[in-house]
N, C-alpha and C positions, 0 to 999 in steps of 0.2 A: 163477440170476439173481434169483429171487424172494426168496431168503434175503438177498441183498445189499441189497434194498430194504426188507426187513422189519426189519433191525437199526437203520437210522436212524429209521424210524418208531417203533420200540419205545423208542429213546432219547428222542425228542421227546415221546412220550406220558408217559414217566416224569418228565421235566422239568416237563411241564404238571401232572402229579399233585402234584409237590412244591410248585409255586407255588400251586396251588389249596388244598392242605393247610395251607400256611403262612398264607394269607389267611383261610381259613375259620375256623380255631380257633387263633389264635396263642398263647393262654394255656394251652390244654389239648390236648396231643397233637401239636402241630406238630413239635416236636423228635423225638418218638417216630416220627412218620410219616417224617421224613427218614431216620432210622436204618433203618426197615423198607424204605424204597425202596432205600437203599444196599445192604442185605443182599440184597434180591431182584435188584438189578442185578448184584452180584457172583455170585450163584447162576446167573443167566442167562448171564453171560459165561463163567464156568468150565464150565458145562454145554455150551455151544456149542463151546468149545475141546475138551472131552473127546469130544464126538460127532464133531467134525471129525477129531480124531486117530484115533478108532476106525475111521472110514471109510478114512482114509489107510493105517492098518495093514492093513486087509482088502485094499485095492488093492495094496499092496506085497507082501503074502503071495501074492496071486494072480499077480503078476508073477514071483515067485520060482518058483512051481509051474509056470506056463506063460508063459514070457517071450515077449513080442511083439517080434519083430525084423523089420525091413524091410531087405531086401538084394536085390541084383539076381539075376536067374535065371542059371543056368549058361550059357545061350545068350548072354545079354548080357555076361556075364563073358568068354566066349570071343571074342565079336565086338569088344568095346571094348578088349581088351588086358589086361594084367596090372597090378594096382596096385602090386605089389612092384617094387623097383628090380632091374634085371638086373645081376649082378656084372660087374666089368670084365673078368675073365679068360674069361667066357663069350662065345662067338661069337654076335653078335646075329642073324646069319642062320640060326642053328640053330632049328628048329621044336621046340617042346615037344610031347611026345606027348599024345594025348587023355587017357590015364590019369593022367599027371603033372598035367595041367591040372585034371582032376576032383579030384585029391587036394588041390591048392592051393585050389580053390574050396571044398571041404568044410572045410578048415582055416579059411578065411575065415568061413564060415557058423558054425562052432563057436566061433570067437573072438568073433564078434558076439553070439551067444547068451550066452556067459560074461560078456561085458561088460554085457549087459542084466540078468543075474542079480545082478552086483555092484552095479549102480545100484539095483536093487530092494532089496537088503539095506541099502544106505546110506539109502534112503528109509524103510525099516522102522524103523531106529534113530532117525531124525529124527522120525518119526511117534510113536514111543513117548514122546518128550518132550512131545508135545501131549496125552498122556493122563496121564503120570506127574506132570507139574508142576501142572496145575490141579486134579487129582482131590483131593489133600489139602485144598486151599483150599475146594473145593466141600463136602467132608465137614465141615470145620470150621464153615463158615457155615451149613450145614444143621442141624448140632447146635445152633449158637447160636440159630438161628431157632426151633427146637423147645424151647429152654430147657434142654437137657441139655449142659452143658459137659464 
């Protein structure tokens, strides 16, 4: 939450610096200051995007290694019934054995874990974009700032 407040404050401060720089020395360096502020603003934005993407990559990798799944316990599964539809040819009055019920429950748990891993992989790919796209822009502007093109 503090980062969300920091960004607007930083933007307002940069705008204030631009206005002060233009009014203070309009004939010498005003245009140069605007260019510098622009470069620093681009560096700041791309750095924040890269850091955010790196954190998201780490979180997605952690979800792949150890997926967090929320599912009902076996007792709740047994008490609340079966989420699968019962085939028409099966007699509804037949009771499913405890072992068959446990197998179905374990299949449900395994499929939920696999689904969470697939979501984490999808998130990992999306997060890579938050690093791969702004990083070259950051490197370009950093070299431009240092004067080495």
